N, C-alpha and C positions, 0 to 999 in steps of 0.2 A: 647793368644787371644787379639786382638786389637779391641777396640770400638771407632768409629769415629762419631761425630755429624756433619752432613753436613749442616743442616739448622734448624732454630728454627722459627716457625710461630708466629704470633701475640698472639695467644692463649697459647703459650709456648709448643705446640705440637712439637715433634722433629723428624726429619728425620736423620737416621744414618745408620751405617753398622757394622756388626761383621765380623772379618776376622782374618787371620794368626793363624788358629787352627793348632796345632802340627801334628795331624794325617792327615788332609786334608788341607794343606796350601793354596790351590787355591780357597777354598770355600769363598764366600762373600755373606752374608745374610743381606738384607735390614731390617731396623726397621722403624716403628713398625712391630714386628715379631710375627708370629703365630707358636708356638711349636706344633707339631703333637703329640697328647696324645696317649700313649700306656699302655697296661696292660699285664704284663708278657712279655715285649719286643715285643709286636705285636699290631698294630693299631686295635682296636676292630672290629671284623667281616671282616677285610680285609687281604687277603693274600698279599704277595709281589707283585704278578702280578696285583691284583686288585688295590693296592695302586699306582702302576705305571699308571694304567688307570685313576686314579683321578688326579695325577700330576706327571710330570717328572722333576719338578724343584728341586733345592737344598732345603732341610728342616733340621731342628733339631728335633729329636725325643725326647719327654719327657718320661723318663723311671723311674717311681717312685720306690724307693727302697722297699717300703712296698709290692709291687707286685713281687719283685725279691729276697728278702732276704732269702727265703727258697731254692733258687737255686744257691746261690753264691759259694758254695763248688764245684758244678759241673762246673761253669764258671771258677773258679780258676784252677781246674784240666785241663780244656780245654786250658787255658793259653793265649788266644788271645783277651780276653775282650768280653763284651756283644755284641758289634757291629757285630763281626764275628760269635759269638755263635748263634745269632738270624738271621744270613743271611742278615744283613742290613748294611754291611760295608761301602757302599757308602753314608750313611746318618750319619751326626754328631749326637751325643746323649748327653743328659743332664739328670742327676740323681738328682731329688728332694727327700725329705724324705717321704712325704705322697702323697697319690693319691688325687689330688685336685678335682676329679670328684666324689668321694665317701665320704660320711659323716664320719668324724673321731669322735669316741666317746669322750665325754668330761670327764675330771677327770683322775684318775689312775696315779697320778704323783709320781715319785720317786726322791730321792735327786740327783742322778748322772746319770740318764737315762731317756729316753722317751719310750712311748709305741707305738709299731707298731701292728696294727690289721690285721693279715694275715688270709688266709684261714684255717690255722692250729691253730688259736687262737692268744692270746696276746703274744707278744714277747718284752722283755725289751732290749733296746740297748743303750749302753753308747758310748761316743765319740771314744774310742779306738776300740771297736767292729765295729763301724760305718766306720771308716777309713779303717779297714781291709776289710770290704765288698766293699768299693769303690775301693780299690786296686785290688780286684778280678775282678770287673766290667770294670775297665780301661775306664771310660767315657771321653768324650771330655770336659765336664764341670760338676760341681756338686755343690749342695747346702750344706752349713754347717748345722750340726744338730741343730735343733731349737725347742724351746717350744713355739708354736704358739697357745696354747689353751686358747684363749680369744675371747670374743664377746662384743657387746655393753652392755651386762648385767653382765659382770664379775666384781668381787669385786676388790678393790684397792690392797688387799693382793695378789690376783691371778695375777693381772697385773704386780706388782712389781716382783713377783716370775718369771714370764715369761721373763722379761727383764734380771734379774740376771742370770737365767739359760742359756738364749740365748747367752749372752755375754761370760759367762764361757765356754760354749760348743764351741763357735766360736774360742776362744783363744786356746783351746786344739786342735781343728781340724787344725787350722793354723800351730801350732807348729808341730803336727804329719805329716802334709802335707810337710812341709819343710824338714823333716828328711827322707821322703819316696822317694826312688829312682824311684818308679812308678809314684807318683803324684806330684813331686816337680814342674813340668812345667804345671800341669793341673789347669785351672782357677777355683777358688772357689768363690761362691756367699755368702756373709754374709746376715743375716736376720735382719730386723728391726721389733721389736715387741713393745708391749706397749698398745695393745687394742685400745680404742678410747681416750686414755689419751695423750694429746700432750706433756706434760711435760715428761712423761716416755719414749715416742718415741724419744724425743730429747736427753734424757739421754742415751738411747741405742745407738744412733748415735755417741755421744761424746765418749763413752767407746769403740766403735768399730774402732775409727779413727786410733788407733795405729796399726791395722792389715792391711797387704797388700792384699786386696781382689780385685777380678776382676769386681765385681758388687754387687747389692743389691736386695733382695727380700722383698717386703712389706707384712709381715705376720701378723696374729693375728686379722683380721677383721671378720673372719667367720670360721666355722668348716668344710669347704669343702662341696662338694655335693650341694644340692639344697639351702643350707643356703647362698651360694654365689650368687645364682640367685635372692634371696630376699633382697639383700643389698639395703639400702636406700641412695641415693646419698647425700641428705642433711645432713646425719650423717657423711658420708665419707669425703666430700669435705674439710671442715675446718681442719680436722686432716691430710689428705694427703697433702694439700697445704703447711702447715708449715713444715711437714716432708720433702717434696721434696726440699724446699728451703735450707735445711741444708745439703743435700746430694751433693757430688761433681758432676759437670756437665759432667765429662769425664768418668763416669761409668754408665752402663746400669741399668735400674730399671725394676724389674719384678713384676707382680701381677698375682698370681695363682687363678684359680677357674672359674666355668662356669657363669661368670657375663653376664647379658643380653647385646645385641648389643648396646643399648642406653647408659648404664653405661660404657661399654667398650669405646665408642667414647668419653665420658667425661673423662675417665682415660687417654686416648691418648692426649686429649686437655690440660691436666695439666702436661704432660711430662713423662708418663709411656711408656716404650719401648717394653716390651716383655709380651706376654700373651700365654695361652694354649688353645687347641681345645677340652676342656671338654664339652663346651656347645653344639656343634653339635652332640657329642656322646650321651649326656643325652637325647636330643630331639629324636634321632633315637631309643633309648632304649624304649621310650614310644610310638613308632610307629608314630612319627611326622616327617614332612618334612618342612624344613625351606623355607619360602616364602617371608620374608621381603626384601625390596629393598636394594640390596647390591652394588649399583652403582648409580652414578648421570646420567648415560646415560638413556634416556627415553625408549629406546627399552628393557632395562633390568628390568624396573619397573613392578611389578605384578599388575594385574587389581584388585584393592581392592574390588570393588563392587561385584565380583564373589565369594569372600571368605565369609564364615560364620562369624557372629559377635562373639566376645569373651568378656566375662565379667571378671572383675578383682576383687579379685583373684578367681581361681578355686581350690577347695579342692579335691584332688584325694587320695583315700585310696590306698596306694601302694599294688599291688598284686591283685587288683580286676580285673574283666573281661573286663573293659572298655578301655584297652590299656594303663593302668598306668605303671609307672616304676616298674621293677621287678629286682632291684639290691640291693646292700647293704645299700642304703640310708635309713634314718630313716622314719618311717611311719608318716602319717598325715601331710606330707609336703604340703605347698601351691605351686601349680604349675601353672604358668601363661603361657598359650599357645598362646599368642597374636602374636608371631613371627613365628608361624608354623601352619600347618593344621594337624588334627588328622586323619591318614589314616585308623583307625579302625571305623571311623564314616560311617554309612550306606549312608550318603549323597554322597559318592564317588563310590557307587556300579556300576553305569552306566556312570561314568565320564571318557570319552575317552581322555581327555587332558593330557599333561605331568604335572608333579608336579608343575613346574613353566614354563610358556610360555617364549620361547626364551632361556632357559637354555641349555647349551651345554654339560652337564654331560652325562655319559653313560646311567644312568637311564632315564633321560628325553628324550634322543634321541631314546631309544628303547622301553620304556614301558609307560603305561598310569596310571593315578590315580586309575582307576578301577582295574587294575591288581595288583598294590601294595596294594590296599585295600584288595583284596582277599588273598594275601600272609600274610598280617598282621592279618586279621580276623581268619585265619586258623593256625596261628603260624608257617608258613613255614620258613625254615632257610634262604631262599633267601630274605625275607622281610627286616630284619635289614641290610643285606648286601647292597641292593639297596639304602635303606634310608641313610646308612652311606656314601656311595659313593656320593650321592647327597648333603647331608648336609656338608660334608667336602669340596667338590668342591665349594659349595655356600660360605662357610666361607673363604676359601683361596682367592676367588675373592673379598670378602668383604675387606680383608686386602690389597689386591692390590689397591682397590678403595680408602682406607684410605690413603695410601701413596701418591697416585695421588692427592687426595683432599688437603693434607698438602702442597704438592709441588705447587699447583695452588691456595692456600689460599681459599679453598672451604670446609673446614672441617665443618663449621657451616651449610653450605648448605646440606651436607650429613646428619648431625644431624637433621635438620629441615625436611628432606624427611622422615626419620625414625619416627619422632614425628607425622607427618601427617598420616603415615601409621597406627601407633598405634591408633590414634584418630579415624580413619575411621573404624577400627575393633571393637573399643569399643562401637560405636554408635548402 
């Protein structure tokens, strides 16, 4: 894999591209890049045909090992890798360790392994077992095994342990990768951990410099799921800024998790290159439709005065009847719905407008808010399908607008547009 930085904006936001993948050498993907999130090697709620209706462009699918580890024996027996096994061979794929859209339980640490929380329960996985799984999956890119179990509240002992284990695991993975006939040409991303401690993050970078890796993943800021949505930029910014200054410019930087669009823009502005599509999926899971302005074009801006006001934060008990999330995320999360509308709200019972005026997605062209409200209120299977199609389309266009804004030096304008939208909904 080759990563090229084509330009750097005044804000240090970067335009670049990923190319020269072994399996699909003609593929060129522009950065900032959106990874399409999958669970069990399938984009949630979308079949292959529906995914093609959302976008026919080239994408990289994010396939978390935690959702595949119980199936690696079958994939190995199949012999052609997860891409062909899942019927998605025209898409590149990337295998991280954890599912960044689902909260990872804290604790449960072992000396030489990490915990994967699968549908069948907790599974311990060490670097050797991990590389064996990766060999079976034959991904186009993968993440080194990592201990990213830190938050802003973690003790210094836990932070140091996360760095020690991450460096140790990365070294073992790199050594096993070089010896593997299957993986020796597959790019591996190393992980930078250390919680919110700048000194420990710099130590992690220093100790990883000896490894030949294709890029870096900024881990250890959250425990995935809604905890990423609740990240506070003022806490993140000083740690990330110093961390990124110490990383080589010719390697892509990845930040996993369903961060809000505003935080995502700020991450782009300081030089992060790769993100995932867990945010639009989580919104669809709680019967939400993304309505935030995803472009600087006036015709694409939603009419904010027609949208209900949203207070911050909103506490939703997961599993209640009000359209809250019903997945593996922890209960009592704070869910901010300022970027979306809740289609379970009776406000949309007779609303014949599309989810977003001017949106060209299949859902907005064919169906009304009233119809999607009916599907969501009655828990029809088509509800999350249509919402996922809309949300993913909306987010893909958002990233297209981000790249255009960097190219035209208008990233701050896009950020200001989002801030104004949020302010209007808070009033």
